[in-house]
C-alpha positions as CSV (number, residue, x, y, z in Angstrom):
1,M,0.0,0.0,0.0
2,S,1.4,3.4,-0.8
3,K,-1.5,5.9,-0.8
4,I,-4.3,6.5,1.7
5,N,-6.9,9.3,2.0
6,D,-8.3,8.8,5.4
7,T,-8.6,12.3,7.1
8,D,-9.3,10.6,10.4
9,L,-6.1,8.7,10.3
10,H,-4.0,8.9,13.5
11,Y,-1.2,6.8,15.0
12,D,0.5,7.1,18.4
13,A,3.7,6.2,16.6
14,V,4.9,5.4,13.1
15,I,8.1,3.3,12.6
16,V,10.1,3.9,9.4
17,G,12.0,0.8,8.2
18,L,11.1,-2.9,8.7
19,G,14.4,-4.6,9.5
20,K,15.3,-6.2,12.8
21,T,15.3,-2.8,14.5
22,G,12.0,-1.7,13.1
23,L,10.4,-5.0,14.1
24,S,11.7,-4.6,17.7
25,C,10.3,-1.1,17.8
26,F,6.9,-2.3,16.6
27,R,6.9,-5.1,19.2
28,Y,8.0,-2.8,22.0
29,L,5.4,0.0,21.3
30,S,2.5,-2.4,20.5
31,N,3.1,-4.2,23.8
32,Q,2.7,-0.9,25.5
33,G,-0.8,-0.6,24.0
34,L,0.0,2.1,21.5
35,N,-1.6,2.3,18.1
36,V,1.4,1.8,15.8
37,A,2.0,1.7,12.1
38,I,5.1,0.9,10.1
39,T,6.2,2.1,6.6
40,D,9.1,1.1,4.4
41,S,10.3,2.1,0.9
42,R,10.7,-1.5,0.0
43,E,7.8,-3.7,-1.2
44,E,9.2,-6.7,0.7
45,P,11.3,-5.6,3.6
46,P,13.3,-8.3,5.4
47,E,11.1,-8.7,8.5
48,L,7.7,-8.5,6.8
49,L,6.7,-12.1,7.3
50,E,7.9,-12.1,10.9
51,L,5.8,-9.0,11.6
52,K,2.7,-10.5,10.1
53,A,3.2,-13.7,12.0
54,E,3.5,-11.9,15.3
55,F,1.0,-9.1,14.6
56,E,-1.5,-10.3,12.1
57,S,-3.4,-7.0,11.9
58,A,-0.4,-4.7,11.8
59,S,-0.8,-1.5,9.8
60,V,1.9,-1.6,7.2
61,Y,2.6,0.8,4.3
62,L,5.1,-0.4,1.7
63,G,6.6,0.7,-1.5
64,Q,7.5,4.2,-0.3
65,I,7.8,6.0,2.9
66,N,4.3,7.2,3.3
67,E,4.2,10.9,4.1
68,Q,0.5,11.0,5.0
69,V,1.0,8.2,7.6
70,L,4.0,10.1,9.0
71,L,2.1,13.3,9.3
72,A,-0.8,11.5,11.1
73,S,1.5,10.3,13.9
74,D,2.4,11.7,17.3
75,Q,6.0,10.5,17.0
76,I,8.3,8.8,14.4
77,I,10.8,6.1,15.2
78,L,13.4,6.0,12.6
79,S,15.4,2.9,11.7
80,P,19.2,3.4,11.5
81,G,19.3,2.8,7.8
82,V,17.0,5.8,7.0
83,S,18.7,9.2,7.1
84,L,17.3,12.3,8.8
85,D,17.8,14.0,5.4
86,N,15.2,11.8,3.8
87,K,12.6,14.3,2.3
88,S,9.7,12.6,4.0
89,I,11.5,12.7,7.4
90,K,12.5,16.4,6.9
91,L,8.8,17.2,6.1
92,S,7.8,15.5,9.4
93,I,10.3,17.5,11.4
94,E,9.2,20.7,9.7
95,N,5.7,19.8,11.0
96,N,7.0,19.5,14.6
97,I,6.7,15.7,14.8
98,P,9.4,14.3,17.1
99,V,11.8,11.9,15.3
100,F,14.1,9.6,17.2
101,G,15.4,6.0,17.1
102,D,15.2,2.8,19.1
103,I,18.3,3.7,21.2
104,E,16.5,6.8,22.4
105,L,13.5,4.7,23.5
106,F,15.9,2.3,25.2
107,C,17.8,5.0,27.1
108,Q,14.5,6.4,28.4
109,K,13.6,3.1,30.0
110,A,16.8,1.3,30.9
111,Q,17.3,0.8,34.6
112,A,20.9,-0.5,34.6
113,P,24.2,1.2,33.8
114,I,25.2,1.3,30.1
115,I,28.6,0.9,28.6
116,A,28.5,2.3,25.1
117,V,30.9,1.5,22.3
118,S,31.3,3.2,18.9
119,G,34.0,3.8,16.3
120,S,34.6,3.2,12.6
121,N,36.3,-0.1,13.3
122,G,36.5,-2.6,16.2
123,K,33.1,-1.9,17.8
124,S,31.9,-5.5,17.9
125,T,35.3,-6.9,19.1
126,V,35.5,-4.4,22.0
127,T,31.8,-4.9,22.9
128,T,32.2,-8.6,23.0
129,I,35.4,-8.5,25.1
130,V,33.9,-6.1,27.6
131,A,30.8,-8.4,27.9
132,E,33.0,-11.5,28.5
133,M,35.0,-9.7,31.1
134,T,32.0,-8.5,33.0
135,R,30.3,-11.9,32.9
136,L,33.4,-13.7,34.1
137,A,33.4,-11.3,37.0
138,G,29.9,-12.4,37.9
139,L,27.8,-9.5,36.4
140,K,24.6,-10.2,34.6
141,T,25.4,-8.5,31.4
142,Y,23.1,-7.9,28.3
143,V,24.6,-7.1,24.9
144,G,22.9,-5.5,22.0
145,G,22.3,-2.5,19.8
146,N,24.2,-2.7,16.5
147,I,25.4,-6.2,17.4
148,G,23.1,-9.2,18.0
149,I,19.9,-8.3,19.8
150,P,18.1,-5.0,19.1
151,A,18.3,-2.8,22.2
152,L,14.6,-2.7,22.8
153,D,14.4,-6.5,22.9
154,L,16.8,-6.4,25.9
155,L,14.1,-4.7,27.9
156,S,11.8,-7.7,27.7
157,D,13.9,-9.6,30.2
158,S,14.7,-9.0,33.9
159,T,16.9,-6.0,34.7
160,P,20.6,-6.9,34.4
161,D,23.6,-5.5,36.3
162,L,24.9,-3.9,33.1
163,Y,24.1,-3.2,29.4
164,V,26.9,-3.2,26.9
165,L,25.7,-1.5,23.7
166,E,27.5,-1.3,20.3
167,L,26.2,1.9,18.7
168,S,26.7,3.0,15.1
169,S,26.8,6.6,13.9
170,F,23.3,6.0,12.3
171,Q,21.9,5.1,15.7
172,L,23.6,8.0,17.5
173,E,22.0,10.5,15.0
174,T,18.6,10.0,16.6
175,T,19.7,9.5,20.3
176,Y,19.3,12.3,22.8
177,S,19.0,10.8,26.3
178,L,22.1,8.6,26.4
179,N,24.0,9.0,29.7
180,A,26.3,6.0,29.6
181,H,28.3,5.0,32.7
182,A,31.3,4.8,30.4
183,S,31.6,5.3,26.6
184,V,34.2,5.2,23.9
185,V,34.8,6.3,20.3
186,L,37.5,3.8,19.4
187,N,38.6,5.5,16.2
188,V,37.3,7.5,13.2
189,S,38.2,7.0,9.6
190,P,36.2,7.8,6.4
191,D,33.1,5.7,6.3
192,H,29.5,6.2,5.2
193,M,30.6,9.3,3.2
194,D,27.5,8.7,1.0
195,R,25.5,9.8,4.1
196,Y,27.7,12.4,5.8
197,S,28.8,15.7,4.2
198,S,32.3,15.4,5.6
199,L,34.6,13.5,7.9
200,K,33.9,16.3,10.5
201,D,30.2,15.7,10.2
202,Y,30.7,12.0,10.7
203,L,33.0,12.6,13.7
204,N,30.5,15.0,15.3
205,T,27.8,12.2,15.1
206,K,30.2,9.7,16.8
207,K,30.9,12.2,19.6
208,R,27.2,12.1,20.6
209,I,28.1,8.9,22.5
210,Y,29.8,11.1,25.1
211,S,26.5,12.8,26.0
212,G,25.8,12.9,29.8
213,Q,28.2,12.7,32.7
214,G,29.8,9.3,32.6
215,L,33.4,8.3,32.1
216,M,34.9,9.3,28.8
217,V,37.3,6.6,27.4
218,L,39.5,8.3,24.7
219,N,42.0,6.9,22.2
220,K,45.0,9.1,22.7
221,D,46.5,8.0,19.4
222,E,43.7,9.6,17.3
223,E,44.2,13.0,15.6
224,Y,40.6,14.1,16.5
225,I,41.2,13.6,20.3
226,H,41.6,17.4,21.1
227,S,38.1,18.1,19.7
228,I,36.6,15.7,22.2
229,I,38.4,16.4,25.5
230,D,36.2,17.8,28.2
231,N,38.2,18.9,31.3
232,K,35.0,18.8,33.4
233,R,34.5,15.1,32.8
234,D,36.1,12.0,34.2
235,T,38.4,10.7,31.5
236,I,40.7,7.8,30.9
237,Y,43.0,7.3,27.9
238,F,44.3,4.2,26.0
239,S,47.2,4.3,23.7
240,L,49.8,2.2,21.9
241,G,52.4,4.3,23.6
242,A,53.5,4.2,27.3
243,P,50.6,4.9,29.7
244,E,50.7,7.9,32.0
245,G,49.1,7.9,35.4
246,K,46.2,5.4,35.5
247,N,45.7,5.3,31.8
248,F,46.1,2.2,29.6
249,G,49.0,1.6,27.2
250,L,52.1,-0.5,26.4
251,I,55.1,-1.0,28.6
252,N,58.4,-2.6,27.4
253,H,59.9,-4.8,30.1
254,N,62.9,-7.2,29.5
255,N,62.4,-6.8,25.7
256,E,58.8,-7.9,26.0
257,V,55.6,-5.7,25.5
258,W,52.9,-5.7,28.2
259,L,49.4,-4.2,28.0
260,S,49.3,-2.2,31.2
261,Q,47.4,0.3,33.3
262,G,50.0,2.8,34.5
263,N,52.9,0.8,35.9
264,E,50.7,-2.3,36.4
265,K,51.5,-5.0,33.8
266,I,48.2,-6.9,32.9
267,I,49.0,-9.2,30.0
268,N,51.9,-9.9,27.8
269,K,51.3,-9.0,24.1
270,N,52.4,-12.5,23.1
271,Q,49.6,-14.0,25.1
272,L,46.9,-12.3,23.0
273,K,45.3,-14.6,20.4
274,I,44.0,-11.7,18.4
275,K,46.7,-10.3,16.2
276,G,47.7,-6.8,14.9
277,E,48.2,-3.4,16.5
278,H,44.5,-2.6,15.9
279,N,43.5,-5.5,18.1
280,I,46.0,-4.5,20.8
281,S,44.3,-1.1,20.8
282,N,40.9,-2.8,21.0
283,A,42.1,-4.9,24.0
284,L,43.3,-1.7,25.8
285,A,40.0,0.0,25.1
286,A,38.1,-3.0,26.5
287,M,40.2,-3.0,29.6
288,A,39.5,0.7,30.2
289,L,35.8,0.2,29.9
290,A,35.8,-2.9,32.1
291,G,37.8,-1.0,34.7
292,A,35.0,1.6,34.8
293,V,32.8,-1.1,36.4
294,N,35.7,-2.3,38.7
295,I,36.5,-5.6,36.9
296,P,39.8,-7.0,38.3
297,T,42.8,-7.0,36.0
298,N,43.4,-10.7,36.4
299,I,39.9,-11.3,35.0
300,M,40.7,-8.9,32.1
301,A,43.8,-11.0,31.4
302,D,42.0,-14.3,31.6
303,V,39.5,-13.2,29.0
304,L,42.1,-11.8,26.6
305,K,44.2,-14.9,26.8
306,N,41.3,-17.0,25.5
307,F,39.6,-14.5,23.1
308,T,40.2,-15.7,19.5
309,G,38.3,-12.9,17.8
310,L,35.0,-12.7,15.9
311,E,34.0,-14.2,12.6
312,H,34.9,-12.1,9.5
313,R,37.2,-9.8,11.6
314,C,40.9,-10.6,10.8
315,Q,39.9,-14.3,11.3
316,L,42.5,-16.9,10.5
317,V,40.5,-19.3,8.3
318,R,43.3,-22.0,7.8
319,E,46.8,-22.6,6.6
320,I,47.3,-24.5,3.3
321,D,50.9,-25.4,2.3
322,N,52.2,-22.9,4.8
323,V,50.1,-20.1,3.3
324,S,47.8,-18.4,5.9
325,W,44.4,-17.3,4.7
326,Y,42.7,-14.4,6.7
327,N,39.1,-13.3,6.5
328,D,38.5,-9.7,7.3
329,S,35.4,-9.2,5.3
330,K,34.2,-6.7,8.0
331,A,36.9,-4.3,6.8
332,T,34.3,-2.3,4.9
333,N,36.3,1.0,4.9
334,V,39.8,2.2,4.2
335,G,40.7,2.5,7.9
336,A,39.8,-1.1,8.6
337,C,41.7,-2.3,5.6
338,I,44.8,-0.4,6.6
339,A,44.6,-1.7,10.2
340,S,44.3,-5.2,8.9
341,I,47.3,-4.9,6.6
342,T,49.5,-3.2,9.1
343,G,48.4,-5.7,11.8
344,L,49.5,-8.7,9.7
345,C,52.5,-7.4,7.8
346,E,55.0,-8.6,10.3
347,L,53.9,-12.2,9.8
348,G,54.7,-12.4,6.1
349,N,54.2,-11.0,2.6
350,I,50.5,-10.1,1.9
351,I,48.4,-10.9,-1.1
352,L,45.3,-8.7,-0.8
353,I,41.7,-9.3,-2.1
354,A,39.7,-6.1,-2.1
355,G,36.8,-4.4,-3.8
356,G,33.1,-3.7,-3.5
357,D,31.1,-0.4,-3.0
358,S,33.3,2.3,-1.6
359,K,30.2,4.4,-0.6
360,G,31.8,7.6,-1.9
361,A,34.8,7.4,0.5
362,D,38.2,8.8,-0.3
363,L,40.4,5.8,-0.9
364,S,43.8,7.6,-1.3
365,D,45.1,6.6,2.1
366,L,45.4,3.1,0.8
367,N,48.1,4.0,-1.7
368,P,51.3,4.1,0.5
369,I,50.2,1.1,2.6
370,V,49.5,-1.1,-0.4
371,K,52.7,0.0,-2.1
372,K,54.7,-0.8,1.0
373,Y,53.2,-4.1,2.1
374,I,51.2,-5.8,-0.7
375,K,52.7,-8.4,-3.0
376,R,49.7,-8.4,-5.3
377,V,46.1,-7.3,-5.1
378,F,43.1,-9.0,-6.6
379,L,40.2,-6.6,-7.3
380,F,36.6,-7.1,-8.0
381,G,33.2,-5.3,-7.5
382,I,31.7,-2.1,-8.6
383,D,34.6,0.1,-7.5
384,A,37.5,-2.1,-8.6
385,N,38.7,0.4,-11.1
386,K,38.5,3.2,-8.5
387,L,40.7,1.2,-6.2
388,A,43.1,0.4,-9.0
389,D,43.5,4.1,-9.9
390,V,44.2,5.0,-6.2
391,M,46.8,2.2,-5.9
392,G,48.7,3.4,-9.0
393,S,50.8,1.7,-11.6
394,D,53.5,0.6,-9.1
395,V,51.2,-2.0,-7.5
396,D,50.9,-5.5,-9.0
397,K,47.2,-6.0,-9.5
398,E,44.7,-8.2,-11.2
399,F,41.0,-7.8,-11.9
400,V,38.7,-10.8,-11.3
401,N,35.0,-11.3,-11.6
402,N,34.2,-12.9,-8.3
403,M,35.6,-14.3,-5.0
404,S,36.3,-17.8,-6.4
405,E,38.6,-16.3,-9.1
406,A,40.4,-14.1,-6.6
407,V,41.1,-17.1,-4.3
408,K,42.3,-19.3,-7.1
409,G,44.5,-16.5,-8.4
410,A,46.0,-15.9,-5.0
411,S,46.7,-19.6,-4.4
412,K,48.7,-19.8,-7.7
413,I,51.1,-17.0,-6.7
414,A,51.3,-17.6,-3.0
415,D,54.7,-18.8,-1.7
416,P,55.2,-20.5,1.7
417,D,54.8,-18.1,4.6
418,D,52.7,-15.7,2.5
419,I,49.4,-14.3,3.8
420,V,46.3,-14.0,1.7
421,L,44.0,-11.4,3.2
422,L,40.4,-10.5,2.3
423,A,40.2,-6.9,3.5
424,P,37.9,-5.3,0.9
425,A,38.0,-1.6,2.0
426,C,34.5,-1.4,0.6
427,S,31.0,-2.5,1.6
428,S,29.7,-5.8,0.2
429,L,26.2,-4.7,-1.0
430,D,27.1,-4.5,-4.7
431,M,27.6,-8.3,-4.8
432,Y,26.4,-9.8,-1.5
433,K,23.6,-9.5,1.0
434,N,26.1,-8.4,3.7
435,Y,29.7,-8.7,4.8
436,Q,29.0,-12.1,6.4
437,Q,27.9,-13.6,3.1
438,R,31.1,-12.2,1.4
439,G,33.3,-13.7,4.1
440,D,31.5,-17.0,3.8
441,A,32.1,-16.9,0.0
442,F,35.8,-16.4,0.8
443,I,35.8,-19.4,3.2
444,S,34.0,-21.6,0.7
445,A,36.5,-20.8,-2.0
446,I,39.3,-21.7,0.3
447,D,37.6,-25.0,1.2
448,A,37.3,-25.8,-2.5
449,L,41.1,-25.2,-2.8
450,S,41.9,-27.5,0.1
451,K,39.8,-30.3,-1.5
452,N,41.7,-30.2,-4.7
């Protein structure tokens, strides 16, 4: 349905977008007894069947974002994938209809402290590590937001000791009441430049996670740090340099590197199962956040000694003939790709598989890194030529049509001790449903190799 002409139409709330978040919003508001509708620009949004199964008489308007329905509502709950710059949403705002997201609803009702995690890269890894640390310490911890369970679904269970939320910039755009016990922006690199007018605009959205009066956890190694510092707030830093005071960083002791808080050595770098400087930074950030809820350092160390990483995030798939194959399909932007390369370059020569939809991002920062560390790059996807142009003529590169061709090509030129790395620097949506499906295609192609 796309057009209606009911002058008596009225809804307590209208939800825009019927993905997992939209469905959770519909469930939450309907269970409060509100008269709720949902609209989506797609004819068959992903959670339509689930909505109809759960709410048979749900009011659903598909095929376009229905402006008449929006204007007939008391409030609009916007799914993260829909921009505030959408013309129908802007019209609603001009008509003084409040617009916010599911995280705002969550923050208004949550009765337990929140640890909030954002950043261009590493959000899911840090969120998961913090949750494991707090659970091992005996806290009842719920995890959700941009990872796993939509935040509002967390409210249907009993009140925990702690919420750990991964929050994207899209979610932060429509959040106004967040007052996290501790929060962090892990890093900022160009991403979603098809949605934001500039890197500064993107950063300013990320900074919304520091709203309120809680502990600010800051990455001292990031250039933007001075624009965030608030001398009136409790602050703790993490850095790949030596830590000052009670901050977190790295100490060299007897020619070994230790992750430390101040002078207290917590875990030897060699004991980490996750590899790369970016993951050392992630571990330090996780410890700083866990410290905000008084998790003992021995528990932090125990978790880090056993944490092997998340799927599709610099994941060692297998070794074949002494060639290591790493799946970092989640490296959907330039910063993540660079972090992956620099994190693995000490382990061997790298053959890179990259490409996809760059989402309008500036790819130029890849040039010096690829020239320095990459043996050959295999390129595919809608922006393969754009990547090739940025990398320049000095880089040995090859265009392929799909993941299978890339993997077969890499296997032919790989020498013992080489690394084949999928770190696309682009989103997957030009060829795949999501980054998980892209990573699974990489793993399947490797499996096919090992069977030959």
